[in-house]
N, C-alpha and C positions, 0 to 999 in steps of 0.2 A: 504494500500500500504506500503510495507516494504522498508527499505533502499536499499536492494539488488535489488528489482524490480525497484525502482526509478533509481538506478545506471545503471541497465541493459537497461532501456528505454533511458537514456541519451547516453550510449555507442552505442546503436543501431541507435540513431539519427545521431551521429557523423559518424558511419560506413556507413549509408545510404547516407551521403553527400559526393560526390566525392571530393578528395583532391584538384582538380583544382578549384572547386567552392569555397572551404574554402580559398585557396590562393588568389583567385581573390577578395573575400570579404575583406580580410585583406590588400591587397596591392593596389588595384585600387583607393580607396578613397584618401589615402595620395598622390599618384602620380598625380591624377587629381587636388587635392588641390595645389600641388607644381606647376603644369602647369598653373593653374589659377593665382597663385601668381606671377609667372614669367611674364605672360602677363601683369598683373597690374603693376608690377615693370617696365617693358619696357615703358609702357605708362607714368608713373610718371617721369621716367628718361628723356624721350623725351620732356616732358612738361617743364623741366628745361634746355633744349637745350644741353643735354649731350648725349654721345653715350652709349647705354646699354652695349655693349661689353666692353667698356673701364671701366665703373663703376663696372661691375661684375668682371673684371680682378683685379681691385683695392681691391674688397672685398676678393677675393681668396688670393691675395698676402698678405693682412693684417691679414689673419686668418690661412690658411693652408700653406701659402707660406714662413713663417719664424717661427723659434722656439718660439720666444716670443709670437707671435700671436696665434700659436697653443696651447701653454701653457695656455694662457688666455681662449681659447675656452674650454680646458679640465677643468679648474677651474670652469668656469660658468656652464659647463655641469654637473659637480659633484653635485652642489647644486640642479640643476633642476632635476637630476636623483632621488634624494631623495624625493623631493616634488612630482614629477610625479609618482613615485612608491607608495607614500602614497595615492594620489588621486585614482590611478588605483586600489589599494587594496580595498578601500571603494566602488568604482564603481562595482567591481566584486560581491559585496553583494547587489547591487542596491542602494547604498548610496552615496550622494555627500558630500565629505569633503571639505568645503571651508575654513577651518581653518588652512591650511598648514603654513601660515605666522606666526601665533602666536605659533604654535607647533614648528616650526623651531627656532623661537626666544627663546622660553622657553628652548629648548634643548641646544642651544648655551650658554644661561645664566647658566644653571646647569653645563655644561662642564667647564665653566670659574670658577664657584665657587669651583668645585671639584679640578681643577688645582691650584687654589689659596690656598686651604686648605692643599694640599699635600706638603710635605717638598721639598725644592729645591734639585735637584739631585736624586729624586725618580726614580727607574728603569722604563724605558718606558714600559716594558712588564707588569708592575703592574699599573702604572699611566694611561696609555692609555685605558685599559679595564674599569677602574673605571670611567674615564671621559665619555666614550662611554655609559656605563650603566646609568650614571647619566643623560646624554642627552636623552637617550631613555625613561627613567622613567618620566622625566619632560614632554616630548612630549606626552607620554601615558596618563599622568594625565589630560592634557588639552584635549586630545581626548576622554577620558572617561567621561567627563562632558556631552557633547551632547549625547554620547551613553546612559548614564543613563537616561537623560531626555527623550530621544526617547523611550526607552524600557519601562519606568515606567509611563510616562505621555503622550506619543504620540507626543511630540514636534518634529517639523520638523528640521532635522539635518542641512539643509542649513541655516535657520534663526539663529539657535543657534550657529553654527560655525562662521558665519559672526559677530554676536554680541560678541562672545568670542575673536575675533581678536582685537576689540577695548579694551575690558576689560583687557586682558592679556598684550597687548602692553603698555597700560597706566600704569598698575601696574609695569611692568619692567622699564618703563621710570621713574616712581616715585622712585623706589628703587635705580636706578643708579644715578639719579640727586641728590637725597637727602642723600644717604648713602655710595655709593661704587664707586664714580668716582674720577678720577685723576683731580686735580684742573684745571678749564677752559676747560674741555673736557666733553664728555658724554660717556666715556668708563671706564672700570675697570682697575686696575693696570695690568701690564703684568704678565702673568703666566709663570712659568718655569718648570712645570711638565706635562707630557703627551703631549708635543708638537710634532706634526707630521713633519717629514722632507719634505722639498720642493723638487720638481724635479730638481731644480737648484743646490741643494746640491749633487745630484747624477750625474748630467751632466751639465756642464757649458753652454751648448747651450741654456738652458732654463733660463738663467740669467735674473732676473727682473720679471719673470712671477710668478703668485700666485699659480700655479698648485702644488699640494702636494699629499701625499699618502692617503688622504681621498678618492681619486679616487678608490683605491683598496677596501676600505671599502664599497663604493657604489656598486662595482661589486659583492662583497660578499653578500650584502643585496639583490641585484637583484637575485642572484642565490638562496638565501634562500626563497625569495618570490615565485620564480618559483617552487621550490620543494614543498613548502607548498600548493600552489594553485593547482598543477597538479599531485602531488604524495602522498599527505597526506590526511587522512580522513577529517580533518578540512577544508582543501581547497575545497574538494568536497562539503561539506555541505555549505560552503560560496558561491560557484558558483551556487549551487542548489537554495539557497535562493534568489540570485540575479536574476536568470532566472524566478522563479515562487515561491514566498514565501508561497502561500496557498498550492500548491502541496507539497512543501518541509515540511511544518508543518504536513500535512496529512500523509506524509511518516515517521513521527517520529522525525523530526529535530526541535529543539527549535529555532524558528526564532529570538526571543528576545536575546537569548544567542549568536547567530551568529552575530547579529547587534552589540552587546556589544563588542565582540572580534574584529569585523571588524574596528570599529571606534577607538577603543583603540590602536590596532596594527598599524592602519594608522597613529595615532599620534606618536607612537614609531618610525616609519620609518622617518617621517618628523623631529622629534626631533634629531635623530642621525645626520641628515644633518647639524645641527648647528656646528659640529666639523670642517667642511670644512673651515669656516671663523675663528672660535675661536682658534682651535688647529693647523690648517694648514697654515693660512694666517697671520692674525694680532697678534695672541697670546693674545688676550683680547676680551672681549665682548663689542661691541659698539652699542648704541641705534640706531635702524633703519637699521641694517645690512641686515635684512630679507625682506626689503621692496620690494614688487612685486614678490618675488620668489614663494610665495604660489599660487597666482593667475595664474602665468605663468606655474606652475606645473599642473594646470588643462588642459592647452593647450597641455602640453607634454603628459599627460595621454591619451587625446583624439586622438592626432595624432599617438601615439604609440599603439593605439587600445587596451589599458589595458593589454598588454602583456609585461613582464619584458624586453625582448629583444627589442621590439618596443619602449618601454619607453626610454631605453638607446640611441637608434638611434635618437629618437625625441629630447631628451635632447641635444645631440650633434648638431642637426640641429638648434634648437633655440639658442643655445650658439653661433653658427657660425653667425647667423643673428645679435645677440646682439653685438658681437665683431666686426662684419663687418660694423655695423653702424658707429663705430668710424673710421674705415679705409676709408670709402667713404665720410666722413663729408666734405672734401675739395671740393668735386664735387657736392653733393646733400645733403639736410638735413638728419641727421641721423634718424630723425623721420620716414623716409621712411621705415626703417626696422620694425618699430612698425606697420605701415600700412600693410606690407606684412605678418607679424605675424597674424594680425587680419583676413586677407583674408584666410590664411591657416586654422585658427581656425574655422571660420564660415563654410568653405567648408567641413572640415572633420567632424565637430560636427553634421551636418545634416545627415551624413551617418553612424554614430556610433550607433549600435543597443542598447548598454547600455544606451545611452543618450535618445534615443527615448523611451525606456522602462521606464526610470525614469520619463520622462515628461508625458507619458500616465498614469502612476500610480498616479502621483500628480494630474492630471486632474480628474481622477476617484474619488480620495479622496475629491477634492473640490466640485465635483458634488453630492457626497453622502450626 
């Protein structure tokens, strides 16, 4: 079977599937999950003696209803977009990247080191690309480790990436605490090169929010991921391996090489996400800034159905829930938003074909 015949078969399959069925497959699970979450949310709110309509009104007013809240949603959505894109990129190849947190932290640390190494007053057009490249390379290195272990020794990427989270984060903590921290803190000195402008610098209505132009970088990365997945030959190979690795290898595609690229570039995407906090918000690297972002990125990828546009929308949705939890804290515990996130994740994950495929593959390997 040649690549052209494999491609022709894939295209024929897509052509044979009515567009309405593909749209329903993509849209119905998230909408059903959202409906289930709303029902669960209503029951939880009622259990606290509050009105669901009043609580949801507070949520909307604290997020989309004012410039500060909306800016905070955009800031949180930016980080989740990077980690969600990273996870979805790996899932397209049939791989679960659980190491987004360490890759994000490594990228932020590399961006901070680069910003500290550059002279004060370095032009942004030079300093920013250098910091972004450093962040991507650091995340890519962390992603390449499980990729190498999987392709060479058959190690499972889920186990390796989870373990790497502890190793990388511990190493970064040791380096910051012992060598590069401001006294009585756990963050580096402030950087003055490659700093991204905040939205509040462009419009006073966003005063106080952390939203910055890293959002534009996230949009560019999402566009690049879309182009690679659906327009480039490498993206076709990656998706073919994700759908059926044995058939892809029979068609002349090197599965090991695709896995290596998938996990490495997944790490690159997550690593670039570190600039949102380091270059756009605090202007220094702080230990623990990436906490939880990698695992929530898994949820973003699943709800977004592993499509770049869907990932962006899912990142905005989860960021709204996160910021909304602070807005409704006076009426109900903010942990209610965590419960709703869990409900959405469970409802969507059971309907995502890539997840079922990965689970079936893992089950077959364990039975072999």
